[in-house]
N, CA, C and O atoms as CSV, one atom per row, in Angstrom:
chain,resi,resn,atom,element,x,y,z
A,1,MET,N,N,-1.968,23.673,-49.478
A,1,MET,CA,C,-3.090,22.623,-49.283
A,1,MET,C,C,-3.100,22.482,-47.712
A,1,MET,O,O,-2.951,21.376,-47.192
A,2,ASN,N,N,-3.279,23.630,-46.969
A,2,ASN,CA,C,-3.854,23.576,-45.685
A,2,ASN,C,C,-5.066,23.330,-45.273
A,2,ASN,O,O,-5.450,23.493,-44.114
A,3,ASP,N,N,-5.800,22.885,-46.289
A,3,ASP,CA,C,-7.441,22.857,-46.048
A,3,ASP,C,C,-7.634,21.138,-46.216
A,3,ASP,O,O,-8.737,20.596,-46.150
A,4,ALA,N,N,-6.626,20.564,-46.394
A,4,ALA,CA,C,-6.733,19.148,-46.722
A,4,ALA,C,C,-7.487,18.139,-45.826
A,4,ALA,O,O,-7.434,18.351,-44.614
A,5,LYS,N,N,-8.049,17.274,-46.181
A,5,LYS,CA,C,-8.778,16.141,-45.604
A,5,LYS,C,C,-7.879,15.212,-44.675
A,5,LYS,O,O,-6.696,14.964,-44.905
A,6,PRO,N,N,-8.665,14.698,-43.514
A,6,PRO,CA,C,-7.506,13.816,-43.032
A,6,PRO,C,C,-6.956,12.714,-43.805
A,6,PRO,O,O,-5.806,12.404,-43.496
A,7,GLY,N,N,-7.537,12.012,-44.790
A,7,GLY,CA,C,-6.726,11.179,-45.556
A,7,GLY,C,C,-6.152,11.765,-46.903
A,7,GLY,O,O,-6.196,11.055,-47.908
A,8,THR,N,N,-5.600,13.072,-46.965
A,8,THR,CA,C,-4.840,13.590,-47.971
A,8,THR,C,C,-3.492,13.975,-47.385
A,8,THR,O,O,-3.088,14.321,-46.275
A,9,CYS,N,N,-2.927,13.762,-48.661
A,9,CYS,CA,C,-1.516,13.916,-48.426
A,9,CYS,C,C,-1.048,15.531,-48.371
A,9,CYS,O,O,-1.358,16.348,-49.238
A,10,PRO,N,N,-0.478,15.741,-47.530
A,10,PRO,CA,C,-0.472,17.522,-47.393
A,10,PRO,C,C,0.744,17.738,-48.407
A,10,PRO,O,O,0.840,18.857,-48.912
A,11,GLU,N,N,1.494,16.954,-48.678
A,11,GLU,CA,C,2.722,17.217,-49.801
A,11,GLU,C,C,1.950,17.332,-51.411
A,11,GLU,O,O,2.023,18.328,-52.130
A,12,CYS,N,N,1.380,16.340,-51.672
A,12,CYS,CA,C,1.216,16.317,-52.966
A,12,CYS,C,C,-0.666,16.060,-53.325
A,12,CYS,O,O,-1.136,15.950,-54.458
A,13,GLY,N,N,-1.431,16.017,-52.072
A,13,GLY,CA,C,-2.977,16.227,-52.558
A,13,GLY,C,C,-3.555,14.744,-52.683
A,13,GLY,O,O,-4.751,14.610,-52.943
A,14,ILE,N,N,-2.695,13.570,-52.495
A,14,ILE,CA,C,-3.393,12.482,-52.985
A,14,ILE,C,C,-4.143,11.991,-51.973
A,14,ILE,O,O,-3.661,11.991,-50.840
A,15,GLY,N,N,-5.464,11.483,-52.206
A,15,GLY,CA,C,-6.091,10.879,-51.029
A,15,GLY,C,C,-5.872,9.164,-50.846
A,15,GLY,O,O,-5.760,8.292,-51.708
A,16,CYS,N,N,-5.863,9.097,-49.626
A,16,CYS,CA,C,-5.766,7.878,-48.980
A,16,CYS,C,C,-6.905,7.302,-48.398
A,16,CYS,O,O,-7.694,8.089,-47.875
A,17,PRO,N,N,-7.148,6.184,-48.373
A,17,PRO,CA,C,-8.532,5.493,-47.767
A,17,PRO,C,C,-8.345,5.441,-45.968
A,17,PRO,O,O,-9.275,5.339,-45.168
A,18,SER,N,N,-7.049,5.531,-45.675
A,18,SER,CA,C,-6.967,5.165,-43.929
A,18,SER,C,C,-5.603,6.041,-43.638
A,18,SER,O,O,-4.666,6.175,-44.425
A,19,GLN,N,N,-5.707,6.559,-42.426
A,19,GLN,CA,C,-4.221,6.825,-42.095
A,19,GLN,C,C,-2.991,6.213,-41.981
A,19,GLN,O,O,-1.891,6.765,-41.982
A,20,LYS,N,N,-3.230,5.100,-41.888
A,20,LYS,CA,C,-2.172,3.993,-41.979
A,20,LYS,C,C,-1.531,4.039,-43.563
A,20,LYS,O,O,-0.315,4.193,-43.677
A,21,SER,N,N,-2.252,3.923,-44.594
A,21,SER,CA,C,-1.978,4.124,-45.848
A,21,SER,C,C,-1.509,5.725,-46.415
A,21,SER,O,O,-0.907,5.947,-47.465
A,22,LEU,N,N,-1.917,6.631,-45.522
A,22,LEU,CA,C,-1.479,7.764,-45.601
A,22,LEU,C,C,0.032,7.825,-45.101
A,22,LEU,O,O,0.849,8.351,-45.857
A,23,LYS,N,N,0.384,7.406,-44.077
A,23,LYS,CA,C,1.581,7.353,-43.547
A,23,LYS,C,C,2.625,6.818,-44.363
A,23,LYS,O,O,3.685,7.385,-44.630
A,24,ARG,N,N,2.164,5.417,-44.833
A,24,ARG,CA,C,2.951,4.622,-45.761
A,24,ARG,C,C,3.255,5.503,-47.053
A,24,ARG,O,O,4.399,5.726,-47.449
A,25,HIS,N,N,2.087,5.983,-47.669
A,25,HIS,CA,C,2.357,6.806,-48.769
A,25,HIS,C,C,3.305,8.118,-48.412
A,25,HIS,O,O,3.777,8.757,-49.352
A,26,ARG,N,N,3.499,8.398,-47.443
A,26,ARG,CA,C,4.445,9.552,-47.095
A,26,ARG,C,C,5.559,9.377,-47.071
A,26,ARG,O,O,6.332,10.179,-47.596
A,27,VAL,N,N,6.045,8.074,-46.341
A,27,VAL,CA,C,7.242,7.660,-46.235
A,27,VAL,C,C,7.867,7.236,-47.303
A,27,VAL,O,O,9.069,7.492,-47.370
A,28,LYS,N,N,7.255,6.515,-48.361
A,28,LYS,CA,C,7.601,6.076,-49.597
A,28,LYS,C,C,7.905,7.180,-50.430
A,28,LYS,O,O,9.083,7.358,-50.738
A,29,GLN,N,N,7.129,7.861,-50.795
A,29,GLN,CA,C,6.654,8.924,-51.823
A,29,GLN,C,C,7.818,10.346,-51.344
A,29,GLN,O,O,8.792,10.853,-51.901
A,30,HIS,N,N,7.192,10.568,-50.219
A,30,HIS,CA,C,8.107,12.036,-50.081
A,30,HIS,C,C,9.248,11.909,-48.845
A,30,HIS,O,O,9.784,12.941,-48.441
A,31,GLY,N,N,9.583,10.651,-48.285
A,31,GLY,CA,C,10.601,10.507,-47.264
A,31,GLY,C,C,10.343,10.962,-46.167
A,31,GLY,O,O,11.363,11.229,-45.531
A,32,VAL,N,N,9.192,11.223,-45.531
A,32,VAL,CA,C,8.758,11.686,-44.101
A,32,VAL,C,C,8.871,10.837,-43.495
A,32,VAL,O,O,8.307,9.774,-43.753
A,33,ALA,N,N,9.766,11.049,-42.314
A,33,ALA,CA,C,9.983,10.150,-41.177
A,33,ALA,C,C,9.053,10.615,-40.022
A,33,ALA,O,O,8.782,11.743,-39.610
A,34,PHE,N,N,8.617,9.264,-39.600
A,34,PHE,CA,C,7.639,9.206,-38.209
A,34,PHE,C,C,8.436,8.920,-37.304
A,34,PHE,O,O,9.388,8.186,-37.568
A,35,PRO,N,N,8.230,9.479,-35.879
A,35,PRO,CA,C,9.152,8.844,-34.953
A,35,PRO,C,C,8.198,7.591,-34.256
A,35,PRO,O,O,6.971,7.624,-34.167
A,36,TYR,N,N,8.885,6.737,-33.895
A,36,TYR,CA,C,8.309,5.461,-33.565
A,36,TYR,C,C,7.975,5.767,-32.012
A,36,TYR,O,O,8.714,6.461,-31.313
A,37,PRO,N,N,6.745,5.156,-31.537
A,37,PRO,CA,C,6.214,5.401,-30.514
A,37,PRO,C,C,6.990,5.095,-29.268
A,37,PRO,O,O,7.406,3.937,-29.227
A,38,VAL,N,N,7.297,5.889,-28.197
A,38,VAL,CA,C,8.440,5.422,-27.403
A,38,VAL,C,C,7.243,4.816,-25.801
A,38,VAL,O,O,6.530,5.692,-25.313
A,39,PHE,N,N,7.196,3.783,-25.359
A,39,PHE,CA,C,6.511,3.468,-24.331
A,39,PHE,C,C,7.754,3.599,-23.061
A,39,PHE,O,O,8.941,3.283,-23.141
A,40,LYS,N,N,7.085,4.115,-22.028
A,40,LYS,CA,C,7.609,3.990,-20.893
A,40,LYS,C,C,7.602,2.563,-20.067
A,40,LYS,O,O,6.531,1.982,-19.889
A,41,LYS,N,N,8.566,2.145,-19.682
A,41,LYS,CA,C,8.752,0.801,-19.115
A,41,LYS,C,C,7.928,1.281,-17.276
A,41,LYS,O,O,8.097,2.307,-16.618
A,42,ARG,N,N,7.305,0.383,-17.047
A,42,ARG,CA,C,6.609,0.399,-15.698
A,42,ARG,C,C,7.803,0.212,-14.714
A,42,ARG,O,O,8.762,-0.535,-14.907
A,43,LYS,N,N,7.595,1.005,-13.634
A,43,LYS,CA,C,8.558,0.951,-12.545
A,43,LYS,C,C,8.052,0.375,-11.412
A,43,LYS,O,O,7.033,0.815,-10.879
A,44,LYS,N,N,8.787,-0.761,-10.901
A,44,LYS,CA,C,8.504,-1.227,-9.738
A,44,LYS,C,C,8.914,-0.763,-8.441
A,44,LYS,O,O,10.143,-0.740,-8.377
A,45,PRO,N,N,8.366,-0.395,-7.412
A,45,PRO,CA,C,8.869,-0.139,-6.270
A,45,PRO,C,C,9.964,-0.904,-5.887
A,45,PRO,O,O,10.051,-2.131,-5.933
A,46,VAL,N,N,10.816,-0.082,-5.495
A,46,VAL,CA,C,12.074,-0.849,-4.594
A,46,VAL,C,C,11.716,-1.361,-3.230
A,46,VAL,O,O,11.348,-0.632,-2.309
A,47,SER,N,N,11.802,-2.224,-3.185
A,47,SER,CA,C,11.333,-3.040,-1.718
A,47,SER,C,C,12.624,-3.432,-1.034
A,47,SER,O,O,13.499,-3.975,-1.707
A,48,VAL,N,N,12.802,-3.205,0.214
A,48,VAL,CA,C,14.166,-3.506,1.294
A,48,VAL,C,C,13.644,-4.898,1.273
A,48,VAL,O,O,12.522,-5.293,1.592
A,49,ASN,N,N,14.790,-5.643,0.787
A,49,ASN,CA,C,14.759,-7.018,0.854
A,49,ASN,C,C,15.999,-7.527,1.967
A,49,ASN,O,O,17.146,-7.208,1.655
A,50,ASP,N,N,15.812,-8.254,3.160
A,50,ASP,CA,C,17.027,-8.515,3.807
A,50,ASP,C,C,18.115,-9.405,3.138
A,50,ASP,O,O,19.295,-9.465,3.485
A,51,ASP,N,N,17.507,-10.106,2.091
A,51,ASP,CA,C,18.550,-10.878,1.418
A,51,ASP,C,C,19.432,-10.565,0.209
A,51,ASP,O,O,20.114,-11.316,-0.489
A,52,HIS,N,N,19.197,-9.045,0.148
A,52,HIS,CA,C,20.048,-8.288,-0.580
A,52,HIS,C,C,21.021,-7.132,0.034
A,52,HIS,O,O,20.520,-6.434,0.916
A,53,ASP,N,N,21.973,-6.944,-0.240
A,53,ASP,CA,C,22.588,-5.746,0.373
A,53,ASP,C,C,22.507,-4.708,-0.880
A,53,ASP,O,O,21.821,-4.876,-1.888
A,54,ASP,N,N,23.511,-3.391,-0.546
A,54,ASP,CA,C,23.307,-2.380,-1.468
A,54,ASP,C,C,23.498,-2.605,-3.138
A,54,ASP,O,O,22.905,-2.098,-4.090
A,55,GLU,N,N,24.696,-3.683,-3.053
A,55,GLU,CA,C,25.082,-4.097,-4.180
A,55,GLU,C,C,24.507,-4.533,-4.955
A,55,GLU,O,O,24.467,-4.183,-6.135
A,56,THR,N,N,23.878,-5.492,-4.379
A,56,THR,CA,C,23.076,-6.726,-5.126
A,56,THR,C,C,21.682,-6.313,-5.244
A,56,THR,O,O,20.960,-6.949,-6.011
A,57,ARG,N,N,21.214,-5.332,-4.586
A,57,ARG,CA,C,19.665,-5.207,-4.372
A,57,ARG,C,C,18.910,-4.619,-5.778
A,57,ARG,O,O,19.284,-3.539,-6.235
A,58,PRO,N,N,18.009,-5.261,-6.326
A,58,PRO,CA,C,17.771,-4.711,-7.973
A,58,PRO,C,C,17.448,-3.283,-7.985
A,58,PRO,O,O,16.597,-2.828,-7.220
A,59,ASP,N,N,18.068,-2.582,-8.791
A,59,ASP,CA,C,17.826,-1.168,-9.136
A,59,ASP,C,C,16.860,-1.097,-10.269
A,59,ASP,O,O,17.129,-1.380,-11.436
A,60,TRP,N,N,15.657,-0.672,-9.791
A,60,TRP,CA,C,14.439,-0.303,-11.223
A,60,TRP,C,C,14.675,0.783,-11.859
A,60,TRP,O,O,14.027,0.915,-12.897
A,61,ASN,N,N,15.562,1.813,-11.518
A,61,ASN,CA,C,15.693,2.891,-12.105
A,61,ASN,C,C,16.848,2.809,-13.209
A,61,ASN,O,O,16.876,3.611,-14.143
A,62,GLY,N,N,17.552,2.059,-13.091
A,62,GLY,CA,C,18.870,1.755,-13.979
A,62,GLY,C,C,18.501,0.807,-15.147
A,62,GLY,O,O,17.575,-0.002,-15.172
A,63,THR,N,N,19.285,1.035,-15.972
A,63,THR,CA,C,19.143,-0.155,-17.320
A,63,THR,C,C,20.657,-0.780,-17.598
A,63,THR,O,O,21.717,-0.185,-17.405
A,64,CYS,N,N,20.521,-1.880,-18.005
A,64,CYS,CA,C,21.574,-2.713,-18.262
A,64,CYS,C,C,22.742,-2.068,-19.377
A,64,CYS,O,O,22.388,-1.819,-20.530
A,65,SER,N,N,23.841,-1.880,-19.026
A,65,SER,CA,C,24.625,-1.180,-19.913
A,65,SER,C,C,24.843,-2.240,-21.243
A,65,SER,O,O,25.275,-1.792,-22.306
A,66,GLN,N,N,24.549,-3.491,-21.102
A,66,GLN,CA,C,24.596,-4.303,-22.322
A,66,GLN,C,C,23.615,-4.604,-23.073
A,66,GLN,O,O,23.877,-4.666,-24.274
A,67,CYS,N,N,22.378,-4.850,-22.697
A,67,CYS,CA,C,20.786,-5.195,-23.328
A,67,CYS,C,C,19.964,-3.818,-23.111
A,67,CYS,O,O,19.095,-3.574,-23.948
A,68,GLY,N,N,20.140,-3.022,-22.199
A,68,GLY,CA,C,19.089,-2.115,-22.043
A,68,GLY,C,C,18.067,-2.416,-20.957
A,68,GLY,O,O,17.216,-1.558,-20.724
A,69,GLU,N,N,18.071,-3.487,-20.312
A,69,GLU,CA,C,16.841,-4.095,-19.650
A,69,GLU,C,C,16.990,-3.740,-18.083
A,69,GLU,O,O,18.082,-3.494,-17.570
A,70,SER,N,N,15.870,-3.740,-17.441
A,70,SER,CA,C,15.809,-3.223,-16.208
A,70,SER,C,C,15.213,-4.644,-15.231
A,70,SER,O,O,14.443,-5.463,-15.734
A,71,PRO,N,N,15.628,-4.739,-14.030
A,71,PRO,CA,C,16.426,-3.949,-13.039
A,71,PRO,C,C,17.954,-4.337,-13.266
A,71,PRO,O,O,18.224,-5.297,-13.986
A,72,ILE,N,N,18.830,-3.681,-12.725
A,72,ILE,CA,C,20.273,-3.894,-12.873
A,72,ILE,C,C,20.720,-4.475,-11.643
A,72,ILE,O,O,20.034,-4.387,-10.624
A,73,VAL,N,N,21.833,-5.068,-11.668
A,73,VAL,CA,C,22.606,-5.145,-10.214
A,73,VAL,C,C,23.618,-4.012,-10.043
A,73,VAL,O,O,24.531,-4.031,-10.869
A,74,PRO,N,N,23.642,-3.012,-9.123
A,74,PRO,CA,C,24.066,-1.949,-9.030
A,74,PRO,C,C,25.970,-2.240,-8.836
A,74,PRO,O,O,26.880,-1.446,-9.075
A,75,LEU,N,N,26.040,-3.573,-8.358
A,75,LEU,CA,C,27.537,-3.941,-8.264
A,75,LEU,C,C,28.150,-3.901,-9.759
A,75,LEU,O,O,29.188,-3.267,-9.947
A,76,THR,N,N,27.569,-4.514,-10.727
A,76,THR,CA,C,28.068,-4.572,-12.151
A,76,THR,C,C,27.288,-3.566,-13.347
A,76,THR,O,O,27.718,-3.432,-14.493
A,77,GLY,N,N,26.296,-3.034,-12.910
A,77,GLY,CA,C,25.671,-2.198,-13.857
A,77,GLY,C,C,25.029,-3.029,-15.202
A,77,GLY,O,O,24.902,-2.593,-16.347
A,78,LEU,N,N,24.718,-4.183,-14.747
A,78,LEU,CA,C,24.088,-5.142,-15.853
A,78,LEU,C,C,22.957,-5.809,-15.215
A,78,LEU,O,O,22.917,-6.146,-14.032
A,79,CYS,N,N,21.971,-5.988,-16.152
A,79,CYS,CA,C,20.814,-7.021,-15.566
A,79,CYS,C,C,21.093,-8.331,-14.987
A,79,CYS,O,O,22.259,-8.727,-15.016
A,80,GLY,N,N,20.177,-9.064,-14.460
A,80,GLY,CA,C,20.559,-10.534,-14.083
A,80,GLY,C,C,21.125,-11.222,-14.863
A,80,GLY,O,O,22.280,-11.594,-14.654
A,81,PRO,N,N,20.355,-11.597,-16.091
A,81,PRO,CA,C,20.891,-12.811,-16.862
A,81,PRO,C,C,22.054,-12.235,-17.575
A,81,PRO,O,O,22.827,-13.108,-17.970
A,82,CYS,N,N,22.396,-11.055,-17.847
A,82,CYS,CA,C,23.767,-10.353,-18.167
A,82,CYS,C,C,24.808,-10.814,-17.044
A,82,CYS,O,O,25.793,-11.523,-17.253
A,83,THR,N,N,24.456,-10.340,-15.951
A,83,THR,CA,C,25.512,-10.650,-14.798
A,83,THR,C,C,25.689,-12.131,-14.502
A,83,THR,O,O,26.795,-12.617,-14.268
A,84,TRP,N,N,24.645,-12.779,-14.519
A,84,TRP,CA,C,24.932,-14.427,-14.044
A,84,TRP,C,C,24.961,-15.280,-15.089
A,84,TRP,O,O,25.588,-16.334,-14.986
A,85,GLY,N,N,24.313,-14.961,-16.203
A,85,GLY,CA,C,24.204,-15.826,-17.232
A,85,GLY,C,C,23.060,-16.889,-17.100
A,85,GLY,O,O,23.222,-18.007,-17.588
A,86,GLU,N,N,22.126,-16.615,-16.570
A,86,GLU,CA,C,21.173,-17.364,-16.103
A,86,GLU,C,C,19.744,-16.675,-16.487
A,86,GLU,O,O,19.481,-15.602,-15.945
A,87,ALA,N,N,18.928,-17.177,-17.288
A,87,ALA,CA,C,17.686,-16.688,-17.855
A,87,ALA,C,C,16.768,-16.379,-16.556
A,87,ALA,O,O,16.201,-15.293,-16.441
A,88,GLU,N,N,16.677,-17.239,-15.743
A,88,GLU,CA,C,16.096,-17.272,-14.700
A,88,GLU,C,C,15.768,-16.097,-13.603
A,88,GLU,O,O,14.832,-15.945,-12.818
A,89,THR,N,N,17.036,-15.271,-13.914
A,89,THR,CA,C,17.445,-14.184,-13.179
A,89,THR,C,C,16.602,-12.801,-13.642
A,89,THR,O,O,16.451,-11.886,-12.831
A,90,ILE,N,N,16.093,-12.725,-14.938
A,90,ILE,CA,C,15.336,-11.754,-15.423
A,90,ILE,C,C,14.099,-11.198,-14.688
A,90,ILE,O,O,13.224,-11.983,-14.321
A,91,GLY,N,N,13.998,-9.920,-14.466
A,91,GLY,CA,C,13.190,-9.054,-13.569
A,91,GLY,C,C,13.556,-8.939,-12.182
A,91,GLY,O,O,12.869,-8.389,-11.321
A,92,GLY,N,N,14.630,-9.463,-12.020
A,92,GLY,CA,C,15.155,-9.015,-10.536
A,92,GLY,C,C,14.777,-10.495,-9.592
A,92,GLY,O,O,14.441,-10.576,-8.410
A,93,ASN,N,N,14.950,-11.421,-10.464
A,93,ASN,CA,C,14.456,-12.587,-9.782
A,93,ASN,C,C,16.096,-13.283,-9.213
A,93,ASN,O,O,16.427,-14.406,-9.593
A,94,TRP,N,N,16.865,-12.576,-8.426
A,94,TRP,CA,C,17.891,-13.092,-7.811
A,94,TRP,C,C,18.276,-13.251,-6.460
A,94,TRP,O,O,19.342,-13.799,-6.183
């Protein structure tokens, strides 16, 4: 069934009204796994701030070993909220 129409299941040939319903059909009926889209996080440039030393300057390239968020405190390897327990420190606001 290589000549199938865009809304036709390549496994069984059933026609589906949309690509979304075709995906749903293939997952439920044939066990086809579709990868979830991976979105790249926007990297903020590392700015030199006199208030931070190398151990506390936000590291935008690293991710928190606890929750996976960025930026991290290089000293701890954790993001601001995981390091200090304060929600206000999210996004390098420390």
